[in-house]
Biotite code that builds the C-alpha atoms (Angstrom):
import biotite.structure as struc

atoms = struc.array([
    struc.Atom([105.404, 90.751, 126.162], chain_id="A", res_id=1, res_name="MET", atom_name="CA", element="C"),
    struc.Atom([106.948, 92.121, 122.966], chain_id="A", res_id=2, res_name="SER", atom_name="CA", element="C"),
    struc.Atom([104.750, 93.826, 120.403], chain_id="A", res_id=3, res_name="LEU", atom_name="CA", element="C"),
    struc.Atom([106.667, 92.091, 117.609], chain_id="A", res_id=4, res_name="LEU", atom_name="CA", element="C"),
    struc.Atom([108.572, 88.883, 118.137], chain_id="A", res_id=5, res_name="GLU", atom_name="CA", element="C"),
    struc.Atom([110.525, 87.288, 115.269], chain_id="A", res_id=6, res_name="ILE", atom_name="CA", element="C"),
    struc.Atom([112.081, 83.916, 116.030], chain_id="A", res_id=7, res_name="SER", atom_name="CA", element="C"),
    struc.Atom([114.472, 81.877, 113.900], chain_id="A", res_id=8, res_name="ASP", atom_name="CA", element="C"),
    struc.Atom([113.088, 83.454, 110.721], chain_id="A", res_id=9, res_name="LEU", atom_name="CA", element="C"),
    struc.Atom([114.143, 81.887, 107.406], chain_id="A", res_id=10, res_name="HIS", atom_name="CA", element="C"),
    struc.Atom([112.942, 83.094, 104.016], chain_id="A", res_id=11, res_name="VAL", atom_name="CA", element="C"),
    struc.Atom([114.028, 81.342, 100.794], chain_id="A", res_id=12, res_name="HIS", atom_name="CA", element="C"),
    struc.Atom([113.487, 82.360, 97.150], chain_id="A", res_id=13, res_name="TYR", atom_name="CA", element="C"),
    struc.Atom([113.422, 79.749, 94.469], chain_id="A", res_id=14, res_name="ARG", atom_name="CA", element="C"),
    struc.Atom([115.464, 80.609, 91.337], chain_id="A", res_id=15, res_name="ARG", atom_name="CA", element="C"),
    struc.Atom([116.517, 78.711, 88.278], chain_id="A", res_id=16, res_name="ARG", atom_name="CA", element="C"),
    struc.Atom([119.998, 78.432, 89.756], chain_id="A", res_id=17, res_name="THR", atom_name="CA", element="C"),
    struc.Atom([118.632, 77.081, 93.060], chain_id="A", res_id=18, res_name="GLY", atom_name="CA", element="C"),
    struc.Atom([117.386, 78.498, 96.348], chain_id="A", res_id=19, res_name="ARG", atom_name="CA", element="C"),
    struc.Atom([118.397, 81.913, 97.521], chain_id="A", res_id=20, res_name="LEU", atom_name="CA", element="C"),
    struc.Atom([118.566, 82.144, 101.335], chain_id="A", res_id=21, res_name="HIS", atom_name="CA", element="C"),
    struc.Atom([117.289, 85.734, 101.816], chain_id="A", res_id=22, res_name="ALA", atom_name="CA", element="C"),
    struc.Atom([117.036, 85.457, 105.619], chain_id="A", res_id=23, res_name="LEU", atom_name="CA", element="C"),
    struc.Atom([118.694, 82.932, 107.866], chain_id="A", res_id=24, res_name="ARG", atom_name="CA", element="C"),
    struc.Atom([117.695, 82.410, 111.512], chain_id="A", res_id=25, res_name="GLY", atom_name="CA", element="C"),
    struc.Atom([116.734, 86.049, 112.271], chain_id="A", res_id=26, res_name="VAL", atom_name="CA", element="C"),
    struc.Atom([115.654, 86.762, 115.861], chain_id="A", res_id=27, res_name="ASP", atom_name="CA", element="C"),
    struc.Atom([114.310, 90.235, 116.579], chain_id="A", res_id=28, res_name="LEU", atom_name="CA", element="C"),
    struc.Atom([111.823, 91.778, 119.004], chain_id="A", res_id=29, res_name="SER", atom_name="CA", element="C"),
    struc.Atom([110.243, 95.196, 119.475], chain_id="A", res_id=30, res_name="ILE", atom_name="CA", element="C"),
    struc.Atom([108.550, 96.312, 122.672], chain_id="A", res_id=31, res_name="GLY", atom_name="CA", element="C"),
    struc.Atom([105.594, 98.661, 122.936], chain_id="A", res_id=32, res_name="ALA", atom_name="CA", element="C"),
    struc.Atom([106.757, 102.185, 122.178], chain_id="A", res_id=33, res_name="GLY", atom_name="CA", element="C"),
    struc.Atom([110.255, 101.075, 121.170], chain_id="A", res_id=34, res_name="GLU", atom_name="CA", element="C"),
    struc.Atom([112.087, 102.190, 118.037], chain_id="A", res_id=35, res_name="THR", atom_name="CA", element="C"),
    struc.Atom([114.330, 99.615, 116.391], chain_id="A", res_id=36, res_name="VAL", atom_name="CA", element="C"),
    struc.Atom([116.485, 100.377, 113.392], chain_id="A", res_id=37, res_name="GLY", atom_name="CA", element="C"),
    struc.Atom([117.406, 97.578, 110.975], chain_id="A", res_id=38, res_name="VAL", atom_name="CA", element="C"),
    struc.Atom([120.548, 98.475, 109.037], chain_id="A", res_id=39, res_name="ILE", atom_name="CA", element="C"),
    struc.Atom([122.168, 96.774, 106.021], chain_id="A", res_id=40, res_name="GLY", atom_name="CA", element="C"),
    struc.Atom([123.296, 97.243, 102.504], chain_id="A", res_id=41, res_name="GLU", atom_name="CA", element="C"),
    struc.Atom([121.304, 96.473, 99.379], chain_id="A", res_id=42, res_name="THR", atom_name="CA", element="C"),
    struc.Atom([120.676, 92.730, 99.273], chain_id="A", res_id=43, res_name="GLY", atom_name="CA", element="C"),
    struc.Atom([121.142, 92.196, 103.024], chain_id="A", res_id=44, res_name="SER", atom_name="CA", element="C"),
    struc.Atom([117.557, 91.057, 103.473], chain_id="A", res_id=45, res_name="GLY", atom_name="CA", element="C"),
    struc.Atom([116.045, 94.259, 104.915], chain_id="A", res_id=46, res_name="LYS", atom_name="CA", element="C"),
    struc.Atom([113.083, 94.544, 102.570], chain_id="A", res_id=47, res_name="SER", atom_name="CA", element="C"),
    struc.Atom([112.519, 90.773, 102.715], chain_id="A", res_id=48, res_name="THR", atom_name="CA", element="C"),
    struc.Atom([112.186, 91.106, 106.483], chain_id="A", res_id=49, res_name="LEU", atom_name="CA", element="C"),
    struc.Atom([109.630, 93.880, 106.047], chain_id="A", res_id=50, res_name="ALA", atom_name="CA", element="C"),
    struc.Atom([107.574, 91.967, 103.545], chain_id="A", res_id=51, res_name="ARG", atom_name="CA", element="C"),
    struc.Atom([107.617, 88.834, 105.716], chain_id="A", res_id=52, res_name="ALA", atom_name="CA", element="C"),
    struc.Atom([106.364, 90.763, 108.741], chain_id="A", res_id=53, res_name="VAL", atom_name="CA", element="C"),
    struc.Atom([103.560, 92.220, 106.636], chain_id="A", res_id=54, res_name="LEU", atom_name="CA", element="C"),
    struc.Atom([102.535, 88.808, 105.318], chain_id="A", res_id=55, res_name="GLY", atom_name="CA", element="C"),
    struc.Atom([103.579, 89.676, 101.747], chain_id="A", res_id=56, res_name="LEU", atom_name="CA", element="C"),
    struc.Atom([106.121, 86.869, 101.553], chain_id="A", res_id=57, res_name="LEU", atom_name="CA", element="C"),
    struc.Atom([105.848, 83.236, 102.727], chain_id="A", res_id=58, res_name="PRO", atom_name="CA", element="C"),
    struc.Atom([108.047, 82.181, 105.662], chain_id="A", res_id=59, res_name="VAL", atom_name="CA", element="C"),
    struc.Atom([110.186, 79.130, 105.103], chain_id="A", res_id=60, res_name="SER", atom_name="CA", element="C"),
    struc.Atom([110.821, 78.518, 108.792], chain_id="A", res_id=61, res_name="ARG", atom_name="CA", element="C"),
    struc.Atom([110.415, 80.323, 112.094], chain_id="A", res_id=62, res_name="GLY", atom_name="CA", element="C"),
    struc.Atom([107.675, 82.446, 113.723], chain_id="A", res_id=63, res_name="ARG", atom_name="CA", element="C"),
    struc.Atom([106.376, 85.975, 113.557], chain_id="A", res_id=64, res_name="ILE", atom_name="CA", element="C"),
    struc.Atom([104.180, 87.020, 116.455], chain_id="A", res_id=65, res_name="VAL", atom_name="CA", element="C"),
    struc.Atom([102.485, 90.438, 116.369], chain_id="A", res_id=66, res_name="ILE", atom_name="CA", element="C"),
    struc.Atom([100.558, 91.759, 119.391], chain_id="A", res_id=67, res_name="ASP", atom_name="CA", element="C"),
    struc.Atom([100.324, 88.216, 120.790], chain_id="A", res_id=68, res_name="GLY", atom_name="CA", element="C"),
    struc.Atom([99.106, 86.570, 117.545], chain_id="A", res_id=69, res_name="GLU", atom_name="CA", element="C"),
    struc.Atom([101.226, 84.101, 115.591], chain_id="A", res_id=70, res_name="ASP", atom_name="CA", element="C"),
    struc.Atom([100.767, 85.384, 112.012], chain_id="A", res_id=71, res_name="VAL", atom_name="CA", element="C"),
    struc.Atom([103.322, 83.059, 110.451], chain_id="A", res_id=72, res_name="THR", atom_name="CA", element="C"),
    struc.Atom([100.827, 80.727, 108.794], chain_id="A", res_id=73, res_name="ARG", atom_name="CA", element="C"),
    struc.Atom([97.904, 83.072, 108.311], chain_id="A", res_id=74, res_name="PHE", atom_name="CA", element="C"),
    struc.Atom([95.939, 82.610, 105.154], chain_id="A", res_id=75, res_name="ASN", atom_name="CA", element="C"),
    struc.Atom([94.721, 85.539, 103.071], chain_id="A", res_id=76, res_name="GLN", atom_name="CA", element="C"),
    struc.Atom([91.407, 85.763, 104.892], chain_id="A", res_id=77, res_name="ARG", atom_name="CA", element="C"),
    struc.Atom([93.154, 85.793, 108.299], chain_id="A", res_id=78, res_name="GLN", atom_name="CA", element="C"),
    struc.Atom([95.546, 88.463, 107.118], chain_id="A", res_id=79, res_name="TRP", atom_name="CA", element="C"),
    struc.Atom([92.741, 90.655, 105.882], chain_id="A", res_id=80, res_name="ARG", atom_name="CA", element="C"),
    struc.Atom([90.987, 90.372, 109.244], chain_id="A", res_id=81, res_name="SER", atom_name="CA", element="C"),
    struc.Atom([94.189, 91.101, 111.125], chain_id="A", res_id=82, res_name="PHE", atom_name="CA", element="C"),
    struc.Atom([95.049, 94.115, 108.977], chain_id="A", res_id=83, res_name="ARG", atom_name="CA", element="C"),
    struc.Atom([91.617, 95.643, 109.656], chain_id="A", res_id=84, res_name="ARG", atom_name="CA", element="C"),
    struc.Atom([92.582, 95.826, 113.298], chain_id="A", res_id=85, res_name="ARG", atom_name="CA", element="C"),
    struc.Atom([95.249, 98.317, 112.334], chain_id="A", res_id=86, res_name="GLY", atom_name="CA", element="C"),
    struc.Atom([97.883, 97.078, 114.800], chain_id="A", res_id=87, res_name="VAL", atom_name="CA", element="C"),
    struc.Atom([100.622, 97.393, 112.180], chain_id="A", res_id=88, res_name="VAL", atom_name="CA", element="C"),
    struc.Atom([100.839, 99.981, 109.416], chain_id="A", res_id=89, res_name="GLN", atom_name="CA", element="C"),
    struc.Atom([103.617, 100.550, 106.916], chain_id="A", res_id=90, res_name="TYR", atom_name="CA", element="C"),
    struc.Atom([105.254, 103.339, 104.941], chain_id="A", res_id=91, res_name="VAL", atom_name="CA", element="C"),
    struc.Atom([107.186, 102.620, 101.738], chain_id="A", res_id=92, res_name="PHE", atom_name="CA", element="C"),
    struc.Atom([110.288, 104.300, 100.366], chain_id="A", res_id=93, res_name="GLN", atom_name="CA", element="C"),
    struc.Atom([108.175, 105.701, 97.516], chain_id="A", res_id=94, res_name="ASP", atom_name="CA", element="C"),
    struc.Atom([104.877, 107.057, 98.859], chain_id="A", res_id=95, res_name="PRO", atom_name="CA", element="C"),
    struc.Atom([103.383, 106.877, 95.356], chain_id="A", res_id=96, res_name="LEU", atom_name="CA", element="C"),
    struc.Atom([103.164, 103.129, 95.916], chain_id="A", res_id=97, res_name="ARG", atom_name="CA", element="C"),
    struc.Atom([100.684, 103.677, 98.725], chain_id="A", res_id=98, res_name="SER", atom_name="CA", element="C"),
    struc.Atom([98.863, 106.759, 97.381], chain_id="A", res_id=99, res_name="LEU", atom_name="CA", element="C"),
    struc.Atom([96.353, 106.371, 94.523], chain_id="A", res_id=100, res_name="ASP", atom_name="CA", element="C"),
    struc.Atom([97.422, 108.958, 91.897], chain_id="A", res_id=101, res_name="PRO", atom_name="CA", element="C"),
    struc.Atom([93.759, 109.581, 90.983], chain_id="A", res_id=102, res_name="ASP", atom_name="CA", element="C"),
    struc.Atom([92.567, 110.343, 94.498], chain_id="A", res_id=103, res_name="LEU", atom_name="CA", element="C"),
    struc.Atom([92.915, 113.722, 96.238], chain_id="A", res_id=104, res_name="THR", atom_name="CA", element="C"),
    struc.Atom([94.782, 113.788, 99.526], chain_id="A", res_id=105, res_name="ILE", atom_name="CA", element="C"),
    struc.Atom([91.444, 114.111, 101.300], chain_id="A", res_id=106, res_name="GLU", atom_name="CA", element="C"),
    struc.Atom([90.130, 110.976, 99.625], chain_id="A", res_id=107, res_name="GLU", atom_name="CA", element="C"),
    struc.Atom([93.364, 109.077, 100.370], chain_id="A", res_id=108, res_name="SER", atom_name="CA", element="C"),
    struc.Atom([93.109, 109.916, 104.075], chain_id="A", res_id=109, res_name="LEU", atom_name="CA", element="C"),
    struc.Atom([89.350, 109.390, 104.333], chain_id="A", res_id=110, res_name="THR", atom_name="CA", element="C"),
    struc.Atom([89.565, 105.815, 103.032], chain_id="A", res_id=111, res_name="GLU", atom_name="CA", element="C"),
    struc.Atom([91.541, 104.340, 105.996], chain_id="A", res_id=112, res_name="PRO", atom_name="CA", element="C"),
    struc.Atom([89.382, 106.291, 108.461], chain_id="A", res_id=113, res_name="LEU", atom_name="CA", element="C"),
    struc.Atom([86.239, 104.682, 106.998], chain_id="A", res_id=114, res_name="ARG", atom_name="CA", element="C"),
    struc.Atom([87.821, 101.256, 107.234], chain_id="A", res_id=115, res_name="LEU", atom_name="CA", element="C"),
    struc.Atom([88.160, 101.904, 110.993], chain_id="A", res_id=116, res_name="GLN", atom_name="CA", element="C"),
    struc.Atom([84.478, 102.884, 111.104], chain_id="A", res_id=117, res_name="GLY", atom_name="CA", element="C"),
    struc.Atom([85.284, 106.555, 111.663], chain_id="A", res_id=118, res_name="ARG", atom_name="CA", element="C"),
    struc.Atom([83.417, 109.456, 110.085], chain_id="A", res_id=119, res_name="ARG", atom_name="CA", element="C"),
    struc.Atom([85.627, 112.316, 111.264], chain_id="A", res_id=120, res_name="ASP", atom_name="CA", element="C"),
    struc.Atom([87.469, 114.710, 109.007], chain_id="A", res_id=121, res_name="SER", atom_name="CA", element="C"),
    struc.Atom([91.043, 113.881, 107.928], chain_id="A", res_id=122, res_name="PRO", atom_name="CA", element="C"),
    struc.Atom([92.199, 117.390, 108.826], chain_id="A", res_id=123, res_name="ASN", atom_name="CA", element="C"),
    struc.Atom([93.595, 116.173, 112.159], chain_id="A", res_id=124, res_name="HIS", atom_name="CA", element="C"),
    struc.Atom([95.806, 113.684, 110.361], chain_id="A", res_id=125, res_name="LEU", atom_name="CA", element="C"),
    struc.Atom([97.443, 116.468, 108.341], chain_id="A", res_id=126, res_name="LEU", atom_name="CA", element="C"),
    struc.Atom([97.909, 118.437, 111.511], chain_id="A", res_id=127, res_name="GLU", atom_name="CA", element="C"),
    struc.Atom([99.784, 115.522, 113.096], chain_id="A", res_id=128, res_name="ARG", atom_name="CA", element="C"),
    struc.Atom([102.264, 115.463, 110.250], chain_id="A", res_id=129, res_name="VAL", atom_name="CA", element="C"),
    struc.Atom([102.499, 119.288, 110.102], chain_id="A", res_id=130, res_name="ARG", atom_name="CA", element="C"),
    struc.Atom([100.896, 119.788, 106.702], chain_id="A", res_id=131, res_name="LEU", atom_name="CA", element="C"),
    struc.Atom([98.378, 122.518, 105.835], chain_id="A", res_id=132, res_name="ASP", atom_name="CA", element="C"),
    struc.Atom([94.780, 121.491, 105.171], chain_id="A", res_id=133, res_name="GLU", atom_name="CA", element="C"),
    struc.Atom([94.960, 123.312, 101.824], chain_id="A", res_id=134, res_name="SER", atom_name="CA", element="C"),
    struc.Atom([96.677, 120.219, 100.488], chain_id="A", res_id=135, res_name="LEU", atom_name="CA", element="C"),
    struc.Atom([93.515, 118.142, 100.897], chain_id="A", res_id=136, res_name="LEU", atom_name="CA", element="C"),
    struc.Atom([92.216, 119.072, 97.468], chain_id="A", res_id=137, res_name="THR", atom_name="CA", element="C"),
    struc.Atom([95.461, 118.228, 95.649], chain_id="A", res_id=138, res_name="ARG", atom_name="CA", element="C"),
    struc.Atom([96.607, 115.053, 93.937], chain_id="A", res_id=139, res_name="LEU", atom_name="CA", element="C"),
    struc.Atom([99.805, 113.247, 95.000], chain_id="A", res_id=140, res_name="PRO", atom_name="CA", element="C"),
    struc.Atom([101.606, 114.384, 91.836], chain_id="A", res_id=141, res_name="ALA", atom_name="CA", element="C"),
    struc.Atom([101.049, 118.022, 92.903], chain_id="A", res_id=142, res_name="GLU", atom_name="CA", element="C"),
    struc.Atom([102.989, 117.534, 96.172], chain_id="A", res_id=143, res_name="LEU", atom_name="CA", element="C"),
    struc.Atom([106.737, 117.471, 96.819], chain_id="A", res_id=144, res_name="SER", atom_name="CA", element="C"),
    struc.Atom([108.375, 114.184, 97.720], chain_id="A", res_id=145, res_name="GLY", atom_name="CA", element="C"),
    struc.Atom([108.583, 115.185, 101.367], chain_id="A", res_id=146, res_name="GLY", atom_name="CA", element="C"),
    struc.Atom([104.913, 116.178, 101.470], chain_id="A", res_id=147, res_name="GLN", atom_name="CA", element="C"),
    struc.Atom([103.911, 112.876, 99.875], chain_id="A", res_id=148, res_name="ARG", atom_name="CA", element="C"),
    struc.Atom([105.891, 110.928, 102.418], chain_id="A", res_id=149, res_name="GLN", atom_name="CA", element="C"),
    struc.Atom([104.293, 112.826, 105.315], chain_id="A", res_id=150, res_name="ARG", atom_name="CA", element="C"),
    struc.Atom([100.849, 112.110, 103.749], chain_id="A", res_id=151, res_name="VAL", atom_name="CA", element="C"),
    struc.Atom([101.808, 108.447, 103.675], chain_id="A", res_id=152, res_name="ALA", atom_name="CA", element="C"),
    struc.Atom([102.624, 108.644, 107.384], chain_id="A", res_id=153, res_name="VAL", atom_name="CA", element="C"),
    struc.Atom([99.332, 110.399, 108.039], chain_id="A", res_id=154, res_name="ALA", atom_name="CA", element="C"),
    struc.Atom([97.516, 107.641, 106.188], chain_id="A", res_id=155, res_name="ARG", atom_name="CA", element="C"),
    struc.Atom([99.228, 105.038, 108.389], chain_id="A", res_id=156, res_name="ALA", atom_name="CA", element="C"),
    struc.Atom([98.230, 107.000, 111.517], chain_id="A", res_id=157, res_name="LEU", atom_name="CA", element="C"),
    struc.Atom([94.541, 106.811, 110.563], chain_id="A", res_id=158, res_name="ALA", atom_name="CA", element="C"),
    struc.Atom([94.348, 103.323, 112.105], chain_id="A", res_id=159, res_name="ALA", atom_name="CA", element="C"),
    struc.Atom([96.059, 104.489, 115.338], chain_id="A", res_id=160, res_name="GLU", atom_name="CA", element="C"),
    struc.Atom([98.594, 101.665, 114.988], chain_id="A", res_id=161, res_name="PRO", atom_name="CA", element="C"),
    struc.Atom([100.801, 100.394, 117.799], chain_id="A", res_id=162, res_name="ARG", atom_name="CA", element="C"),
    struc.Atom([103.588, 99.706, 115.306], chain_id="A", res_id=163, res_name="LEU", atom_name="CA", element="C"),
    struc.Atom([104.657, 101.399, 112.076], chain_id="A", res_id=164, res_name="ILE", atom_name="CA", element="C"),
    struc.Atom([107.044, 99.656, 109.773], chain_id="A", res_id=165, res_name="LEU", atom_name="CA", element="C"),
    struc.Atom([109.092, 102.099, 107.677], chain_id="A", res_id=166, res_name="LEU", atom_name="CA", element="C"),
    struc.Atom([111.020, 100.757, 104.701], chain_id="A", res_id=167, res_name="ASP", atom_name="CA", element="C"),
    struc.Atom([113.651, 103.329, 103.618], chain_id="A", res_id=168, res_name="GLU", atom_name="CA", element="C"),
    struc.Atom([111.275, 106.228, 104.440], chain_id="A", res_id=169, res_name="PRO", atom_name="CA", element="C"),
    struc.Atom([113.784, 109.025, 103.758], chain_id="A", res_id=170, res_name="VAL", atom_name="CA", element="C"),
    struc.Atom([116.236, 107.588, 101.230], chain_id="A", res_id=171, res_name="SER", atom_name="CA", element="C"),
    struc.Atom([114.478, 109.169, 98.249], chain_id="A", res_id=172, res_name="ALA", atom_name="CA", element="C"),
    struc.Atom([114.206, 112.634, 99.833], chain_id="A", res_id=173, res_name="LEU", atom_name="CA", element="C"),
    struc.Atom([116.410, 115.673, 99.615], chain_id="A", res_id=174, res_name="ASP", atom_name="CA", element="C"),
    struc.Atom([118.224, 116.889, 102.772], chain_id="A", res_id=175, res_name="SER", atom_name="CA", element="C"),
    struc.Atom([115.577, 119.370, 103.876], chain_id="A", res_id=176, res_name="ALA", atom_name="CA", element="C"),
    struc.Atom([112.688, 116.943, 103.517], chain_id="A", res_id=177, res_name="ASN", atom_name="CA", element="C"),
    struc.Atom([114.725, 114.139, 105.116], chain_id="A", res_id=178, res_name="ARG", atom_name="CA", element="C"),
    struc.Atom([115.130, 116.298, 108.223], chain_id="A", res_id=179, res_name="VAL", atom_name="CA", element="C"),
    struc.Atom([111.391, 117.095, 108.282], chain_id="A", res_id=180, res_name="ARG", atom_name="CA", element="C"),
    struc.Atom([110.348, 113.452, 108.066], chain_id="A", res_id=181, res_name="VAL", atom_name="CA", element="C"),
    struc.Atom([112.916, 112.347, 110.660], chain_id="A", res_id=182, res_name="LEU", atom_name="CA", element="C"),
    struc.Atom([111.641, 115.003, 113.053], chain_id="A", res_id=183, res_name="GLU", atom_name="CA", element="C"),
    struc.Atom([108.098, 113.692, 112.475], chain_id="A", res_id=184, res_name="LEU", atom_name="CA", element="C"),
    struc.Atom([109.238, 110.138, 113.257], chain_id="A", res_id=185, res_name="LEU", atom_name="CA", element="C"),
    struc.Atom([110.827, 111.345, 116.482], chain_id="A", res_id=186, res_name="LYS", atom_name="CA", element="C"),
    struc.Atom([107.559, 112.906, 117.490], chain_id="A", res_id=187, res_name="GLU", atom_name="CA", element="C"),
    struc.Atom([105.697, 109.617, 116.856], chain_id="A", res_id=188, res_name="LEU", atom_name="CA", element="C"),
    struc.Atom([108.367, 107.772, 118.870], chain_id="A", res_id=189, res_name="ARG", atom_name="CA", element="C"),
    struc.Atom([108.027, 110.189, 121.769], chain_id="A", res_id=190, res_name="ASP", atom_name="CA", element="C"),
    struc.Atom([104.223, 109.812, 121.616], chain_id="A", res_id=191, res_name="ALA", atom_name="CA", element="C"),
    struc.Atom([104.626, 106.045, 122.215], chain_id="A", res_id=192, res_name="GLY", atom_name="CA", element="C"),
    struc.Atom([104.247, 104.562, 118.732], chain_id="A", res_id=193, res_name="THR", atom_name="CA", element="C"),
    struc.Atom([106.619, 101.668, 118.108], chain_id="A", res_id=194, res_name="ALA", atom_name="CA", element="C"),
    struc.Atom([108.682, 101.997, 114.947], chain_id="A", res_id=195, res_name="LEU", atom_name="CA", element="C"),
    struc.Atom([110.609, 99.454, 112.890], chain_id="A", res_id=196, res_name="LEU", atom_name="CA", element="C"),
    struc.Atom([112.890, 101.683, 110.820], chain_id="A", res_id=197, res_name="PHE", atom_name="CA", element="C"),
    struc.Atom([114.515, 99.815, 107.956], chain_id="A", res_id=198, res_name="ILE", atom_name="CA", element="C"),
    struc.Atom([117.293, 101.635, 106.116], chain_id="A", res_id=199, res_name="SER", atom_name="CA", element="C"),
    struc.Atom([120.792, 101.545, 104.660], chain_id="A", res_id=200, res_name="HIS", atom_name="CA", element="C"),
    struc.Atom([121.411, 105.004, 106.185], chain_id="A", res_id=201, res_name="ASP", atom_name="CA", element="C"),
    struc.Atom([123.020, 104.414, 109.544], chain_id="A", res_id=202, res_name="LEU", atom_name="CA", element="C"),
    struc.Atom([123.184, 108.108, 110.355], chain_id="A", res_id=203, res_name="GLY", atom_name="CA", element="C"),
    struc.Atom([119.436, 108.595, 109.997], chain_id="A", res_id=204, res_name="SER", atom_name="CA", element="C"),
    struc.Atom([118.606, 105.512, 112.046], chain_id="A", res_id=205, res_name="VAL", atom_name="CA", element="C"),
    struc.Atom([121.124, 106.210, 114.815], chain_id="A", res_id=206, res_name="ALA", atom_name="CA", element="C"),
    struc.Atom([119.544, 109.575, 115.532], chain_id="A", res_id=207, res_name="GLY", atom_name="CA", element="C"),
    struc.Atom([116.127, 108.066, 116.332], chain_id="A", res_id=208, res_name="ILE", atom_name="CA", element="C"),
    struc.Atom([116.419, 104.372, 117.258], chain_id="A", res_id=209, res_name="ALA", atom_name="CA", element="C"),
    struc.Atom([116.555, 102.929, 120.775], chain_id="A", res_id=210, res_name="ASP", atom_name="CA", element="C"),
    struc.Atom([118.185, 99.842, 119.333], chain_id="A", res_id=211, res_name="ARG", atom_name="CA", element="C"),
    struc.Atom([120.033, 98.975, 116.140], chain_id="A", res_id=212, res_name="ILE", atom_name="CA", element="C"),
    struc.Atom([120.013, 95.566, 114.465], chain_id="A", res_id=213, res_name="ALA", atom_name="CA", element="C"),
    struc.Atom([122.462, 94.905, 111.656], chain_id="A", res_id=214, res_name="VAL", atom_name="CA", element="C"),
    struc.Atom([121.628, 92.548, 108.755], chain_id="A", res_id=215, res_name="LEU", atom_name="CA", element="C"),
    struc.Atom([124.423, 91.156, 106.635], chain_id="A", res_id=216, res_name="HIS", atom_name="CA", element="C"),
    struc.Atom([123.860, 88.601, 103.850], chain_id="A", res_id=217, res_name="GLN", atom_name="CA", element="C"),
    struc.Atom([120.541, 87.574, 105.416], chain_id="A", res_id=218, res_name="GLY", atom_name="CA", element="C"),
    struc.Atom([121.853, 87.087, 108.919], chain_id="A", res_id=219, res_name="GLU", atom_name="CA", element="C"),
    struc.Atom([121.410, 89.340, 111.976], chain_id="A", res_id=220, res_name="LEU", atom_name="CA", element="C"),
    struc.Atom([125.001, 89.888, 112.985], chain_id="A", res_id=221, res_name="VAL", atom_name="CA", element="C"),
    struc.Atom([124.453, 92.517, 115.711], chain_id="A", res_id=222, res_name="GLU", atom_name="CA", element="C"),
    struc.Atom([121.623, 93.785, 117.872], chain_id="A", res_id=223, res_name="ASP", atom_name="CA", element="C"),
    struc.Atom([121.908, 96.137, 120.831], chain_id="A", res_id=224, res_name="GLY", atom_name="CA", element="C"),
    struc.Atom([121.222, 99.595, 122.290], chain_id="A", res_id=225, res_name="PRO", atom_name="CA", element="C"),
    struc.Atom([122.136, 102.276, 119.731], chain_id="A", res_id=226, res_name="THR", atom_name="CA", element="C"),
    struc.Atom([124.969, 103.877, 121.701], chain_id="A", res_id=227, res_name="ARG", atom_name="CA", element="C"),
    struc.Atom([126.505, 100.474, 122.495], chain_id="A", res_id=228, res_name="GLN", atom_name="CA", element="C"),
    struc.Atom([126.381, 99.362, 118.830], chain_id="A", res_id=229, res_name="VAL", atom_name="CA", element="C"),
    struc.Atom([127.883, 102.692, 117.650], chain_id="A", res_id=230, res_name="VAL", atom_name="CA", element="C"),
    struc.Atom([130.637, 102.930, 120.285], chain_id="A", res_id=231, res_name="THR", atom_name="CA", element="C"),
    struc.Atom([131.420, 99.257, 120.891], chain_id="A", res_id=232, res_name="GLU", atom_name="CA", element="C"),
    struc.Atom([130.538, 97.300, 117.723], chain_id="A", res_id=233, res_name="PRO", atom_name="CA", element="C"),
    struc.Atom([131.353, 93.604, 117.830], chain_id="A", res_id=234, res_name="ARG", atom_name="CA", element="C"),
    struc.Atom([130.996, 92.347, 114.290], chain_id="A", res_id=235, res_name="HIS", atom_name="CA", element="C"),
    struc.Atom([133.493, 93.340, 111.590], chain_id="A", res_id=236, res_name="ASP", atom_name="CA", element="C"),
    struc.Atom([130.662, 94.334, 109.206], chain_id="A", res_id=237, res_name="TYR", atom_name="CA", element="C"),
    struc.Atom([129.203, 96.684, 111.834], chain_id="A", res_id=238, res_name="THR", atom_name="CA", element="C"),
    struc.Atom([132.633, 98.221, 112.328], chain_id="A", res_id=239, res_name="LYS", atom_name="CA", element="C"),
    struc.Atom([132.906, 98.776, 108.592], chain_id="A", res_id=240, res_name="LEU", atom_name="CA", element="C"),
    struc.Atom([129.486, 100.503, 108.495], chain_id="A", res_id=241, res_name="LEU", atom_name="CA", element="C"),
    struc.Atom([130.331, 102.775, 111.423], chain_id="A", res_id=242, res_name="ILE", atom_name="CA", element="C"),
    struc.Atom([133.721, 103.737, 109.970], chain_id="A", res_id=243, res_name="SER", atom_name="CA", element="C"),
    struc.Atom([131.974, 104.943, 106.832], chain_id="A", res_id=244, res_name="SER", atom_name="CA", element="C"),
    struc.Atom([130.059, 107.605, 108.820], chain_id="A", res_id=245, res_name="VAL", atom_name="CA", element="C"),
    struc.Atom([132.727, 109.688, 110.674], chain_id="A", res_id=246, res_name="PRO", atom_name="CA", element="C"),
    struc.Atom([130.197, 112.010, 112.285], chain_id="A", res_id=247, res_name="THR", atom_name="CA", element="C"),
    struc.Atom([127.981, 109.161, 113.557], chain_id="A", res_id=248, res_name="LEU", atom_name="CA", element="C"),
    struc.Atom([128.669, 109.609, 117.283], chain_id="A", res_id=249, res_name="ARG", atom_name="CA", element="C"),
    struc.Atom([127.486, 113.183, 117.097], chain_id="A", res_id=250, res_name="LYS", atom_name="CA", element="C"),
    struc.Atom([123.937, 112.126, 116.156], chain_id="A", res_id=251, res_name="VAL", atom_name="CA", element="C"),
    struc.Atom([123.546, 109.417, 118.748], chain_id="A", res_id=252, res_name="VAL", atom_name="CA", element="C"),
    struc.Atom([121.509, 110.541, 121.805], chain_id="A", res_id=253, res_name="PRO", atom_name="CA", element="C"),
    struc.Atom([123.487, 110.471, 125.031], chain_id="A", res_id=254, res_name="ALA", atom_name="CA", element="C"),
])
């Protein structure tokens, strides 16, 4: 059974000019321990997909099943209960969205541990993301962008999730910090954590994902093993994306 199963997903936005079809008939699954990259340009529906999976947007049609539970029609109380289980955690593009600027790093990491009924020190979380415990007394604004993003990942790990959803986790980082965060994500993947990696950066995704799914104008136009998608793309839009990254085949695992 898939850890995440999305079936015939439609999401509409109502605007003054009419309805915007943000997602149309999306089918996507992620198995336990699998890393799936969702690629697409701005406006393709990537972030809408993430927000729908997290219960932050209403679904117009279709189903979202997480760890065997159909969450599609959950009310707020059901979502709160489900989130406390910690099956799914998420990391935003900008970690400042998930880190309280007035809390020290220690306080930010202790909070999710307490929600899980744990009283242990957050030091081990920093160790997992390769940050020194001296950062525990600092505020988010005192850290670099890469350090903040790794703290956001550490915070997600506090619940020991089976799936982490990452929405553009490296797009705001410089090259050095991008490499550090991608290496961390590879370690999580190798440790058996499932990842849904949403990005416009095909090169970053191709180096870590088992599968790549391509979103274009709200539709999933391609989905397959990473090497197959990179070397034998079927859809014209996928071919265009791949042609824009000449060195892509070098980063794809054999």
